[in-house]
VOPAGU-2260 file (C-alpha; in pm, 1 decimal, decimal comma):
REM VOPAGU-2260
SITE   aa  ch    i         X         Y         Z
SITE  MET   A    0   -4936,8   -7039,1    5297,1
SITE  TRP   A    1   -4976,1   -6672,6    5426,7
SITE  THR   A    2   -5284,6   -6510,6    5584,8
SITE  ASP   A    3   -5434,0   -6161,5    5564,3
SITE  SER   A    4   -5485,1   -5943,6    5857,4
SITE  LEU   A    5   -5825,0   -6100,2    5911,7
SITE  GLY   A    6   -5674,2   -6456,0    5937,1
SITE  ASN   A    7   -5797,2   -6565,0    5584,3
SITE  PRO   A    8   -5531,5   -6792,9    5416,3
SITE  VAL   A    9   -5378,4   -6637,4    5101,9
SITE  THR   A   10   -5213,0   -6805,1    4823,2
SITE  LEU   A   11   -4918,8   -6603,8    4668,2
SITE  GLN   A   12   -4626,1   -6639,6    4443,9
SITE  HIS   A   13   -4394,5   -6409,1    4641,3
SITE  ALA   A   14   -4368,7   -6322,2    5003,8
SITE  GLY   A   15   -4331,0   -5964,9    4924,4
SITE  SER   A   16   -4685,4   -5971,4    4779,6
SITE  GLN   A   17   -4824,8   -5974,6    5138,0
SITE  ALA   A   18   -4784,9   -5605,4    5164,9
SITE  GLY   A   19   -4998,8   -5528,1    4857,2
SITE  VAL   A   20   -5266,0   -5766,0    4963,0
SITE  GLY   A   21   -5272,4   -5623,6    5315,5
SITE  ASP   A   22   -5299,6   -5268,4    5165,2
SITE  PHE   A   23   -5609,2   -5389,1    4957,1
SITE  VAL   A   24   -5783,6   -5589,0    5237,6
SITE  ASP   A   25   -5728,5   -5329,1    5518,3
SITE  GLY   A   26   -5754,9   -5032,4    5279,8
SITE  PHE   A   27   -6080,5   -5152,4    5125,0
SITE  ILE   A   28   -6270,9   -5219,2    5445,7
SITE  SER   A   29   -6143,1   -4884,8    5598,6
SITE  SER   A   30   -6188,5   -4665,7    5282,3
SITE  GLN   A   31   -5826,6   -4596,4    5244,2
SITE  ALA   A   32   -5651,1   -4492,4    4918,8
SITE  ARG   A   33   -5374,5   -4750,3    4964,2
SITE  VAL   A   34   -5606,7   -5009,0    4791,0
SITE  GLY   A   35   -5450,7   -4880,9    4474,5
SITE  ASN   A   36   -5118,4   -5051,6    4558,6
SITE  ILE   A   37   -5268,3   -5384,1    4460,7
SITE  LEU   A   38   -5193,5   -5287,4    4087,8
SITE  GLU   A   39   -4822,5   -5294,6    4161,8
SITE  THR   A   40   -4858,6   -5633,9    4324,3
SITE  ALA   A   41   -5065,2   -5768,2    4039,7
SITE  ALA   A   42   -4803,1   -5678,4    3796,7
SITE  VAL   A   43   -4549,7   -5911,4    3964,4
SITE  ASP   A   44   -4771,5   -6182,5    4125,7
SITE  GLU   A   45   -5003,0   -6417,6    3929,4
SITE  ALA   A   46   -5191,8   -6529,7    4237,2
SITE  PRO   A   47   -5570,1   -6560,4    4161,7
SITE  LEU   A   48   -5680,8   -6346,8    4448,9
SITE  VAL   A   49   -5431,1   -6072,3    4373,4
SITE  GLN   A   50   -5564,0   -6059,6    4015,6
SITE  ALA   A   51   -5924,6   -6053,2    4128,5
SITE  TYR   A   52   -5859,1   -5768,6    4374,3
SITE  ALA   A   53   -5701,5   -5569,7    4083,5
SITE  ALA   A   54   -5998,1   -5660,6    3863,5
SITE  ALA   A   55   -6237,9   -5528,2    4125,8
SITE  LEU   A   56   -6033,7   -5199,3    4163,2
SITE  HIS   A   57   -6080,6   -5132,4    3789,5
SITE  MET   A   58   -6453,4   -5205,2    3808,5
SITE  PHE   A   59   -6494,0   -4937,6    4079,3
SITE  ALA   A   60   -6429,5   -4682,3    3804,8
SITE  GLU   A   61   -6798,4   -4718,5    3742,8
SITE  ALA   A   62   -6744,8   -4633,9    3366,7
SITE  ARG   A   63   -6839,7   -4830,3    3060,0
SITE  SER   A   64   -6473,3   -4892,7    2991,3
SITE  ALA   A   65   -6422,4   -5059,7    3342,1
SITE  SER   A   66   -6509,1   -5416,2    3228,7
SITE  ALA   A   67   -6262,9   -5401,9    2950,4
SITE  SER   A   68   -5987,9   -5272,5    3193,3
SITE  ALA   A   69   -6077,0   -5545,9    3452,8
SITE  ARG   A   70   -6116,7   -5836,8    3215,2
SITE  PRO   A   71   -5731,4   -5913,5    3174,0
SITE  PHE   A   72   -5692,4   -5953,9    3536,5
SITE  ILE   A   73   -5986,6   -6196,1    3575,6
SITE  GLU   A   74   -5837,9   -6400,7    3282,9
SITE  ARG   A   75   -5503,9   -6413,8    3452,5
SITE  ALA   A   76   -5676,2   -6511,6    3777,2
SITE  LEU   A   77   -5842,3   -6811,7    3601,7
SITE  ALA   A   78   -5524,7   -6908,6    3414,5
SITE  SER   A   79   -5298,4   -6874,9    3718,5
SITE  PRO   A   80   -5041,3   -7145,4    3773,3
SITE  LEU   A   81   -5116,0   -7136,9    4134,1
SITE  THR   A   82   -5404,2   -7340,2    4292,7
SITE  PRO   A   83   -5632,5   -7112,3    4477,7
SITE  THR   A   84   -5823,0   -7208,1    4796,3
SITE  ARG   A   85   -6203,6   -7256,2    4783,1
SITE  ARG   A   86   -6238,5   -6908,4    4938,4
SITE  GLU   A   87   -6011,5   -6743,9    4681,1
SITE  LEU   A   88   -6175,3   -6921,2    4383,0
SITE  GLY   A   89   -6516,7   -6822,3    4503,4
SITE  PHE   A   90   -6422,2   -6448,5    4523,5
SITE  VAL   A   91   -6266,5   -6480,5    4173,1
SITE  HIS   A   92   -6587,7   -6600,7    4028,1
SITE  ALA   A   93   -6794,0   -6339,2    4210,7
SITE  VAL   A   94   -6575,8   -6056,2    4054,5
SITE  LYS   A   95   -6601,3   -6240,6    3711,7
SITE  ALA   A   96   -6981,7   -6229,7    3723,2
SITE  TRP   A   97   -6955,3   -5861,1    3797,2
SITE  VAL   A   98   -6705,7   -5806,1    3503,8
SITE  ASP   A   99   -6941,9   -6000,2    3282,9
SITE  GLY   A  100   -7225,8   -5760,6    3371,9
SITE  ASP   A  101   -7425,5   -6014,6    3581,6
SITE  VAL   A  102   -7460,1   -5815,4    3907,6
SITE  LEU   A  103   -7724,9   -6043,4    4053,3
SITE  GLN   A  104   -7516,1   -6350,6    4009,0
SITE  SER   A  105   -7221,9   -6169,4    4179,0
SITE  VAL   A  106   -7438,4   -6075,3    4469,0
SITE  ASN   A  107   -7573,8   -6419,7    4512,8
SITE  ARG   A  108   -7219,6   -6567,5    4512,3
SITE  LEU   A  109   -7088,6   -6301,2    4758,0
SITE  GLU   A  110   -7367,5   -6351,4    5004,1
SITE  GLN   A  111   -7308,2   -6727,6    5005,2
SITE  HIS   A  112   -6941,3   -6660,1    5023,6
SITE  VAL   A  113   -6975,9   -6445,9    5342,1
SITE  ARG   A  114   -7168,5   -6720,5    5505,6
SITE  ASP   A  115   -6898,3   -6975,7    5416,3
SITE  PHE   A  116   -6612,4   -6734,4    5503,7
SITE  PRO   A  117   -6746,8   -6474,9    5744,9
SITE  ARG   A  118   -6418,4   -6312,2    5809,0
SITE  ASP   A  119   -6372,8   -6230,9    5434,6
SITE  LEU   A  120   -6489,7   -5874,6    5500,2
SITE  VAL   A  121   -6366,5   -5764,3    5147,2
SITE  ALA   A  122   -6633,7   -5996,5    5010,3
SITE  LEU   A  123   -6880,9   -5834,2    5255,3
SITE  LYS   A  124   -6794,5   -5495,0    5152,5
SITE  LEU   A  125   -6828,3   -5574,7    4787,6
SITE  ALA   A  126   -7170,4   -5735,4    4855,4
SITE  HIS   A  127   -7270,5   -5417,6    5033,9
SITE  TYR   A  128   -7171,3   -5208,5    4723,0
SITE  HIS   A  129   -7386,6   -5412,5    4490,3
SITE  LEU   A  130   -7688,6   -5446,4    4723,7
SITE  PHE   A  131   -7666,5   -5063,7    4791,3
SITE  ASN   A  132   -7689,4   -4993,1    4416,3
SITE  LEU   A  133   -7965,9   -5240,3    4380,3
SITE  GLY   A  134   -8169,9   -5065,2    4660,7
SITE  ASP   A  135   -8171,5   -5389,4    4867,8
SITE  SER   A  136   -8104,8   -5250,5    5218,4
SITE  PRO   A  137   -8248,7   -5565,4    5390,0
SITE  GLY   A  138   -7986,0   -5773,1    5193,5
SITE  MET   A  139   -7712,7   -5534,9    5324,3
SITE  LEU   A  140   -7822,8   -5610,3    5677,4
SITE  ARG   A  141   -7864,9   -5982,4    5620,2
SITE  VAL   A  142   -7516,4   -6030,1    5489,1
SITE  ALA   A  143   -7355,1   -5820,8    5748,5
SITE  LEU   A  144   -7524,4   -6002,6    6031,2
SITE  ALA   A  145   -7397,5   -6322,9    5893,8
SITE  ALA   A  146   -7060,1   -6219,1    5968,1
SITE  LEU   A  147   -7113,8   -6062,7    6303,3
SITE  ALA   A  148   -7050,5   -6371,6    6525,4
SITE  HIS   A  149   -6720,6   -6430,1    6357,7
SITE  ALA   A  150   -6577,2   -6083,3    6299,8
SITE  ALA   A  151   -6699,4   -5875,5    6596,8
SITE  ASP   A  152   -6347,2   -5781,0    6681,4
SITE  VAL   A  153   -6322,6   -5587,2    6363,5
SITE  PRO   A  154   -6436,8   -5223,8    6391,4
SITE  TYR   A  155   -6514,1   -5186,8    6015,6
SITE  LEU   A  156   -6763,1   -5466,2    6039,8
SITE  HIS   A  157   -6959,8   -5258,6    6281,8
SITE  GLY   A  158   -6937,9   -4958,9    6057,6
SITE  MET   A  159   -7084,4   -5165,6    5775,1
SITE  LEU   A  160   -7356,3   -5296,8    6000,2
SITE  ALA   A  161   -7434,3   -4943,2    6115,0
SITE  PHE   A  162   -7505,2   -4823,0    5758,8
SITE  ALA   A  163   -7711,2   -5135,1    5687,7
SITE  TRP   A  164   -7921,4   -5078,8    5997,2
SITE  GLU   A  165   -7964,0   -4714,4    5905,0
SITE  GLN   A  166   -8066,0   -4782,8    5542,9
SITE  CYS   A  167   -8331,0   -5019,2    5683,9
SITE  HIS   A  168   -8466,0   -4735,3    5899,5
SITE  LEU   A  169   -8361,2   -4903,8    6211,9
SITE  LEU   A  170   -8177,5   -4597,9    6358,3
SITE  GLU   A  171   -8132,5   -4701,2    6720,3
SITE  GLN   A  172   -7951,6   -5008,5    6610,4
SITE  ALA   A  173   -7754,5   -4809,9    6357,1
SITE  GLU   A  174   -7633,4   -4551,5    6617,8
SITE  ALA   A  175   -7536,8   -4828,0    6856,2
SITE  ALA   A  176   -7336,6   -5011,5    6591,7
SITE  ALA   A  177   -7169,3   -4685,3    6471,1
SITE  ARG   A  178   -7071,5   -4585,2    6823,8
SITE  ARG   A  179   -6932,5   -4925,6    6886,7
SITE  ALA   A  180   -6714,9   -4906,3    6579,2
SITE  ILE   A  181   -6597,8   -4559,0    6675,1
SITE  ALA   A  182   -6517,7   -4674,9    7033,4
SITE  MET   A  183   -6295,3   -4954,9    6885,2
SITE  GLU   A  184   -6137,6   -4719,8    6618,2
SITE  ARG   A  185   -6200,6   -4350,5    6639,0
SITE  THR   A  186   -6097,8   -4289,2    6280,6
SITE  GLU   A  187   -6354,1   -4531,2    6130,3
SITE  PRO   A  188   -6485,3   -4310,4    5846,2
SITE  TRP   A  189   -6784,5   -4534,2    5734,4
SITE  ALA   A  190   -6914,3   -4530,8    6092,2
SITE  HIS   A  191   -6878,8   -4150,7    6097,7
SITE  HIS   A  192   -7087,3   -4153,0    5777,7
SITE  ALA   A  193   -7343,9   -4385,5    5916,7
SITE  LEU   A  194   -7392,7   -4174,4    6226,4
SITE  ALA   A  195   -7431,7   -3861,1    6015,7
SITE  HIS   A  196   -7708,3   -4037,6    5837,9
SITE  VAL   A  197   -7874,2   -4117,5    6167,9
SITE  MET   A  198   -7854,9   -3766,6    6296,8
SITE  LEU   A  199   -7979,5   -3609,7    5975,6
SITE  THR   A  200   -8264,7   -3849,7    5953,4
SITE  GLN   A  201   -8364,7   -3782,8    6328,4
SITE  GLY   A  202   -8338,6   -3406,6    6272,2
SITE  ARG   A  203   -8027,2   -3372,6    6505,3
SITE  ILE   A  204   -7882,1   -3105,4    6275,2
SITE  HIS   A  205   -7668,4   -2907,1    6516,9
SITE  GLU   A  206   -7536,7   -3226,0    6683,3
SITE  GLY   A  207   -7460,8   -3382,4    6339,9
SITE  HIS   A  208   -7271,8   -3065,9    6230,3
SITE  ARG   A  209   -7078,0   -3068,1    6557,0
SITE  PHE   A  210   -7003,1   -3436,8    6543,4
SITE  LEU   A  211   -6859,9   -3431,2    6189,4
SITE  SER   A  212   -6648,8   -3126,3    6283,7
SITE  GLU   A  213   -6499,9   -3310,9    6582,5
SITE  VAL   A  214   -6404,0   -3625,3    6381,3
SITE  SER   A  215   -6296,5   -3459,4    6045,5
SITE  ASP   A  216   -5934,5   -3434,3    6157,3
SITE  SER   A  217   -5924,1   -3805,9    6112,4
SITE  TRP   A  218   -6015,0   -3808,4    5744,1
SITE  VAL   A  219   -5666,7   -3840,7    5607,2
SITE  GLY   A  220   -5543,2   -4109,0    5369,2
SITE  LEU   A  221   -5893,4   -4194,4    5250,9
SITE  ASN   A  222   -6013,6   -4271,1    4900,8
SITE  SER   A  223   -6150,5   -3969,2    4729,7
SITE  PHE   A  224   -6513,9   -4080,3    4770,1
SITE  MET   A  225   -6495,6   -4134,6    5140,6
SITE  VAL   A  226   -6328,7   -3806,1    5221,3
SITE  THR   A  227   -6546,9   -3596,0    4980,0
SITE  HIS   A  228   -6872,5   -3770,1    5073,6
SITE  ASN   A  229   -6822,1   -3711,1    5451,2
SITE  TRP   A  230   -6751,4   -3349,3    5379,2
SITE  TRP   A  231   -7063,3   -3353,0    5153,6
SITE  HIS   A  232   -7258,0   -3470,5    5453,6
SITE  GLN   A  233   -7115,6   -3183,3    5652,0
SITE  ALA   A  234   -7231,6   -2941,5    5386,3
SITE  LEU   A  235   -7580,5   -3088,4    5408,9
SITE  PHE   A  236   -7591,4   -2995,5    5776,5
SITE  ALA   A  237   -7469,9   -2652,4    5695,9
SITE  LEU   A  238   -7743,6   -2616,7    5430,3
SITE  GLU   A  239   -8016,0   -2712,7    5687,7
SITE  LEU   A  240   -7878,2   -2439,6    5907,6
SITE  GLU   A  241   -7885,3   -2194,3    5622,2
SITE  ARG   A  242   -7509,8   -2145,7    5628,5
SITE  HIS   A  243   -7478,8   -2104,5    5257,6
SITE  ALA   A  244   -7132,4   -1955,1    5271,7
SITE  GLU   A  245   -7003,1   -2244,7    5460,8
SITE  ALA   A  246   -7161,3   -2494,6    5225,9
SITE  LEU   A  247   -7010,2   -2323,6    4919,9
SITE  SER   A  248   -6675,1   -2312,6    5087,6
SITE  LEU   A  249   -6700,4   -2682,0    5152,4
SITE  TYR   A  250   -6791,6   -2752,2    4793,2
SITE  ASP   A  251   -6493,7   -2553,7    4660,0
SITE  GLU   A  252   -6238,2   -2688,4    4906,9
SITE  GLN   A  253   -6348,9   -3039,5    5015,6
SITE  VAL   A  254   -6618,7   -3177,6    4783,4
SITE  TRP   A  255   -6511,8   -3078,1    4433,6
SITE  GLY   A  256   -6161,5   -3091,9    4316,7
SITE  VAL   A  257   -6011,7   -3404,2    4493,5
SITE  ALA   A  258   -6065,4   -3636,9    4199,9
SITE  LYS   A  259   -6267,6   -3445,9    3924,9
SITE  ASP   A  260   -6250,3   -3753,5    3694,9
SITE  TYR   A  261   -6418,3   -3990,8    3943,0
SITE  THR   A  262   -6788,1   -4069,7    3924,5
SITE  GLN   A  263   -6869,0   -4045,4    4283,3
SITE  ASP   A  264   -6694,0   -3709,1    4327,8
SITE  GLN   A  265   -6876,7   -3588,1    4028,7
SITE  VAL   A  266   -7228,1   -3687,0    4171,3
SITE  ASN   A  267   -7139,3   -3542,6    4508,6
SITE  ALA   A  268   -7072,1   -3217,7    4327,0
SITE  VAL   A  269   -7386,2   -3223,5    4124,4
SITE  SER   A  270   -7597,0   -3305,0    4427,1
SITE  LEU   A  271   -7444,4   -3037,4    4640,5
SITE  LEU   A  272   -7460,2   -2756,6    4371,6
SITE  ALA   A  273   -7821,8   -2846,3    4302,3
SITE  ARG   A  274   -7910,4   -2832,0    4672,0
SITE  LEU   A  275   -7732,3   -2499,8    4711,4
SITE  GLU   A  276   -7940,2   -2345,6    4428,6
SITE  LEU   A  277   -8253,5   -2490,0    4573,0
SITE  ALA   A  278   -8180,6   -2337,4    4901,2
SITE  GLY   A  279   -8131,6   -2002,1    4724,7
SITE  ALA   A  280   -7753,6   -1969,4    4708,7
SITE  ASP   A  281   -7573,0   -1815,9    4406,4
SITE  VAL   A  282   -7335,4   -2073,3    4290,2
SITE  GLY   A  283   -7190,4   -1848,9    4017,6
SITE  ASP   A  284   -7022,9   -2035,3    3722,0
SITE  ARG   A  285   -6952,5   -2357,2    3918,3
SITE  TRP   A  286   -7180,1   -2562,3    3695,5
SITE  GLN   A  287   -6949,3   -2489,9    3394,1
SITE  ASP   A  288   -6636,7   -2644,7    3540,6
SITE  LEU   A  289   -6843,2   -2937,3    3676,3
SITE  ALA   A  290   -7014,0   -3004,6    3326,1
SITE  ASP   A  291   -6666,7   -3000,7    3153,7
SITE  HIS   A  292   -6593,3   -3331,5    3352,0
SITE  LEU   A  293   -6940,6   -3464,2    3306,0
SITE  LEU   A  294   -6907,8   -3472,3    2915,7
SITE  GLN   A  295   -6714,8   -3799,4    2945,7
SITE  ARG   A  296   -7012,3   -3966,9    3103,7
SITE  THR   A  297   -7277,1   -3944,2    2824,4
SITE  GLY   A  298   -7199,8   -4303,1    2711,1
SITE  ASP   A  299   -7155,8   -4475,4    3048,5
SITE  GLN   A  300   -7500,2   -4608,5    3163,9
SITE  VAL   A  301   -7340,7   -4813,9    3445,5
SITE  LEU   A  302   -7566,4   -4716,3    3729,1
SITE  PRO   A  303   -7901,5   -4531,3    3694,6
SITE  PHE   A  304   -7830,4   -4332,3    4012,0
SITE  LEU   A  305   -7517,7   -4184,7    3851,4
SITE  ASP   A  306   -7661,5   -4100,1    3496,0
SITE  MET   A  307   -7954,0   -3915,4    3653,1
SITE  GLN   A  308   -7713,0   -3673,0    3821,4
SITE  TYR   A  309   -7483,9   -3642,9    3533,9
SITE  LEU   A  310   -7789,4   -3548,9    3320,7
SITE  TYR   A  311   -7885,6   -3270,4    3563,8
SITE  GLY   A  312   -7543,6   -3133,1    3586,0
SITE  LEU   A  313   -7496,3   -3106,3    3203,4
SITE  ALA   A  314   -7847,6   -2951,6    3170,5
SITE  ARG   A  315   -7786,8   -2685,5    3445,3
SITE  ALA   A  316   -7465,3   -2591,1    3267,3
SITE  GLY   A  317   -7676,1   -2540,9    2954,7
SITE  ARG   A  318   -7483,4   -2821,7    2764,7
SITE  MET   A  319   -7679,4   -2972,2    2480,5
SITE  GLN   A  320   -7502,8   -3300,2    2549,5
SITE  ALA   A  321   -7761,7   -3356,4    2817,1
SITE  ASP   A  322   -8006,2   -3448,1    2525,0
SITE  GLN   A  323   -7757,8   -3707,5    2400,2
SITE  LEU   A  324   -7722,4   -3852,4    2744,1
SITE  LEU   A  325   -8099,2   -3878,5    2775,9
SITE  HIS   A  326   -8116,5   -4052,4    2449,8
SITE  ASN   A  327   -7842,6   -4301,5    2553,4
SITE  ILE   A  328   -8025,2   -4371,2    2886,1
SITE  GLU   A  329   -8343,7   -4448,0    2693,1
SITE  ALA   A  330   -8154,6   -4680,9    2459,0
SITE  HIS   A  331   -7981,0   -4856,1    2742,1
SITE  ALA   A  332   -8312,4   -4891,9    2932,9
SITE  ALA   A  333   -8471,6   -5072,5    2635,7
SITE  GLN   A  334   -8193,3   -5329,5    2640,6
SITE  ALA   A  335   -8116,6   -5353,5    3011,3
SITE  PRO   A  336   -8090,0   -5700,0    3167,7
SITE  PRO   A  337   -8439,0   -5824,5    3267,0
SITE  ALA   A  338   -8366,9   -5810,0    3641,2
SITE  LEU   A  339   -8257,8   -5440,1    3611,5
SITE  GLN   A  340   -8509,2   -5324,7    3344,4
SITE  HIS   A  341   -8761,6   -5189,8    3590,4
SITE  ALA   A  342   -8507,6   -4956,8    3753,1
SITE  TRP   A  343   -8394,6   -4819,2    3421,9
SITE  GLN   A  344   -8731,8   -4804,7    3240,8
SITE  ARG   A  345   -8989,5   -4725,5    3513,0
SITE  VAL   A  346   -8764,1   -4512,2    3751,7
SITE  CYS   A  347   -8458,1   -4381,7    3575,6
SITE  VAL   A  348   -8616,3   -4270,1    3234,2
SITE  PRO   A  349   -8911,1   -4073,3    3375,3
SITE  ALA   A  350   -8693,2   -3929,0    3661,7
SITE  CYS   A  351   -8447,4   -3812,1    3384,1
SITE  HIS   A  352   -8712,1   -3651,2    3190,0
SITE  GLY   A  353   -8842,6   -3468,0    3503,9
SITE  MET   A  354   -8483,0   -3354,1    3598,9
SITE  LEU   A  355   -8401,3   -3233,1    3244,0
SITE  ALA   A  356   -8738,1   -3041,3    3256,9
SITE  HIS   A  357   -8650,6   -2889,8    3590,9
SITE  ALA   A  358   -8312,5   -2780,2    3487,9
SITE  ARG   A  359   -8470,1   -2605,5    3185,0
SITE  GLY   A  360   -8756,5   -2448,3    3371,3
SITE  ASP   A  361   -9048,3   -2669,1    3264,3
SITE  TRP   A  362   -9202,9   -2711,7    3603,2
SITE  GLN   A  363   -9500,4   -2927,2    3495,3
SITE  GLY   A  364   -9273,8   -3144,7    3310,8
SITE  ALA   A  365   -9056,5   -3179,4    3627,4
SITE  ILE   A  366   -9357,1   -3262,7    3829,4
SITE  ASP   A  367   -9479,6   -3535,7    3583,0
SITE  GLY   A  368   -9150,7   -3705,9    3543,4
SITE  LEU   A  369   -9034,7   -3692,7    3904,4
SITE  GLY   A  370   -9386,0   -3767,9    4036,2
SITE  GLU   A  371   -9393,6   -4082,3    3847,4
SITE  ALA   A  372   -9042,2   -4205,1    3953,5
SITE  LEU   A  373   -9044,8   -4102,4    4316,7
SITE  PRO   A  374   -9255,5   -4387,8    4475,6
SITE  ARG   A  375   -9007,5   -4633,2    4328,6
SITE  LEU   A  376   -8689,5   -4443,3    4368,6
SITE  THR   A  377   -8522,1   -4699,3    4603,8
SITE  GLU   A  378   -8471,3   -4923,0    4301,3
SITE  ILE   A  379   -8214,1   -4703,0    4148,7
SITE  GLY   A  380   -7991,1   -4724,0    4464,8
SITE  GLY   A  381   -7831,1   -4442,0    4655,6
SITE  SER   A  382   -7897,9   -4358,3    5019,8
SITE  HIS   A  383   -8205,4   -4180,4    5168,3
SITE  ALA   A  384   -7997,6   -3861,7    5202,4
SITE  GLN   A  385   -7876,9   -3887,6    4846,5
SITE  ARG   A  386   -8225,5   -3956,7    4696,7
SITE  ASP   A  387   -8369,1   -3663,2    4887,8
SITE  LEU   A  388   -8228,9   -3442,4    4615,7
SITE  PHE   A  389   -8500,3   -3575,1    4375,7
SITE  SER   A  390   -8763,7   -3496,8    4632,3
SITE  GLN   A  391   -8626,6   -3145,7    4664,4
SITE  LEU   A  392   -8648,1   -3098,3    4295,2
SITE  HIS   A  393   -9010,8   -3222,8    4283,4
SITE  ILE   A  394   -9117,7   -2986,2    4566,1
SITE  ASP   A  395   -8945,5   -2694,1    4403,2
SITE  ALA   A  396   -9125,4   -2767,4    4081,1
SITE  LEU   A  397   -9459,1   -2773,0    4270,4
SITE  ILE   A  398   -9393,4   -2445,4    4430,7
SITE  ARG   A  399   -9276,0   -2277,5    4109,7
SITE  SER   A  400   -9572,2   -2408,6    3926,9
SITE  GLY   A  401   -9818,8   -2272,0    4180,5
SITE  ASN   A  402   -9920,2   -2598,3    4323,1
SITE  LEU   A  403   -9871,1   -2487,9    4685,7
SITE  ALA   A  404  -10117,1   -2734,9    4821,5
SITE  GLY   A  405   -9915,4   -3007,3    4687,7
SITE  ALA   A  406   -9596,9   -2865,5    4813,9
SITE  GLN   A  407   -9740,4   -2816,5    5163,4
SITE  HIS   A  408   -9848,2   -3186,5    5171,5
SITE  LEU   A  409   -9496,7   -3294,5    5129,9
SITE  LEU   A  410   -9319,3   -3022,9    5318,6
SITE  GLN   A  411   -9494,0   -3036,2    5646,3
SITE  PRO   A  412   -9416,6   -3398,3    5733,6
SITE  GLN   A  413   -9044,3   -3312,8    5664,7
SITE  LEU   A  414   -9048,2   -3014,7    5880,6
SITE  ARG   A  415   -9214,9   -3214,6    6149,9
SITE  GLY   A  416   -8936,7   -3464,2    6135,0
SITE  GLN   A  417   -8656,2   -3198,8    6129,2
SITE  PRO   A  418   -8778,0   -2907,7    6337,4
SITE  GLU   A  419   -8409,7   -2767,1    6353,9
SITE  SER   A  420   -8394,6   -2731,2    5981,3
SITE  LEU   A  421   -8400,1   -2346,4    5898,1
SITE  ARG   A  422   -8414,4   -2440,6    5526,0
SITE  LEU   A  423   -8737,1   -2625,2    5563,2
SITE  LYS   A  424   -8877,5   -2360,2    5794,4
SITE  ARG   A  425   -8805,6   -2090,2    5533,4
SITE  GLN   A  426   -8949,3   -2299,9    5254,0
SITE  ALA   A  427   -9263,9   -2396,2    5435,9
SITE  ALA   A  428   -9321,8   -2051,0    5565,1
SITE  GLY   A  429   -9320,3   -1919,0    5212,1
SITE  VAL   A  430   -9566,5   -2192,6    5104,7
SITE  TYR   A  431   -9799,3   -2103,0    5393,0
SITE  ARG   A  432   -9801,0   -1736,1    5315,5
SITE  GLY   A  433   -9872,2   -1811,1    4948,0
SITE  LEU   A  434  -10171,7   -2031,0    5070,9
SITE  GLY   A  435  -10300,7   -1733,1    5272,6
SITE  LEU   A  436  -10200,8   -1889,2    5605,4
SITE  GLY   A  437   -9975,9   -1620,1    5731,1
SITE  GLN   A  438  -10042,3   -1709,6    6097,1
SITE  ILE   A  439   -9889,6   -2057,4    6049,1
SITE  ALA   A  440   -9598,5   -1901,0    5850,6
SITE  ASP   A  441   -9536,9   -1658,5    6133,1
SITE  ALA   A  442   -9539,5   -1944,2    6398,5
SITE  ILE   A  443   -9290,2   -2138,6    6187,3
SITE  ALA   A  444   -9053,7   -1857,1    6145,8
């Protein structure tokens, strides 16, 4: 029997399949594009784990068609003439639950799996993916800590831990884990990402911008999400520093255009364009090109966090398909599995009404819809930094509707936490002047 690079036994039909398995295991935990090589391996090797890896790769398309694409691989995994190990069979069933639409069962299987096989960091990374989309940051931390004593030699585990700590607001622990990962492997992109989160949250805007500039030379060979998302974070630092030209350049050259048909690249683009507009930048006709690629998403309803941003992008481009997407979201919310109904019905639906209203200039509608959803926004997944878009839209609607007192109540705590943010200073100063508090506005400026 062979083993992967982490020492986990692997059942294979052919010795040559080791390379494909290695590409998937090592590539998945390090966010590298070579994970796609598993499809070539799956075409020639009926090993259950190989087939399950290929199924998982198809599921990451995050489209309604993903399950249909993944199912044949899971069926081959279960019908394989090879006898899998307990670890391999457990992973197969965790992916099968995902393909079947039972995400909670998949998560439960994966968490126990990591406790039983703590060096199976593919299972850990997949558990993190699901838990992140469910808004369960403590779960992310719990499952990563379960592997720590057994896989502390792997830098990518510390990167995963760093992000879990950060999403739990435990920023000192997050920074320590990220720096440990980077000390072990300078190119670890998920640790770069986690540290960027810490610096943004702590208001270390100049330091964060400088840090990402220093490590960006290592973002080569990555999957499109990882490379575009790290550049997206750099664009956020640029926006806080009111460097609109730089942020627009990053949008054009690094964030949009790597994989225009991929979900995560699309929501990165929607989020950045929206923030650019909210910051006062002229984005020209960029919404139109983006919307052309969002049209394929109206029937997806895979993750509420994604649909919310597809909707805003279509609406900002003036596409009437935004109304069809909202209809589909409402229909899906009414039939969502019980464990996910609250996220779809009580968060996604009102937020979508608010975002559609904002995109069309209905400020009170935006306030009502977003205001209802914001207190429970963690339920739809996404990171703190990603969900801040919805808060920014809400504040913008308050200002445009003339509710300056409400905007001040939300803006001032943000400015206090991020005193280096020129964007927040400008926005807050405008609110204070509108409130007749020019002396405070002058002090801010």
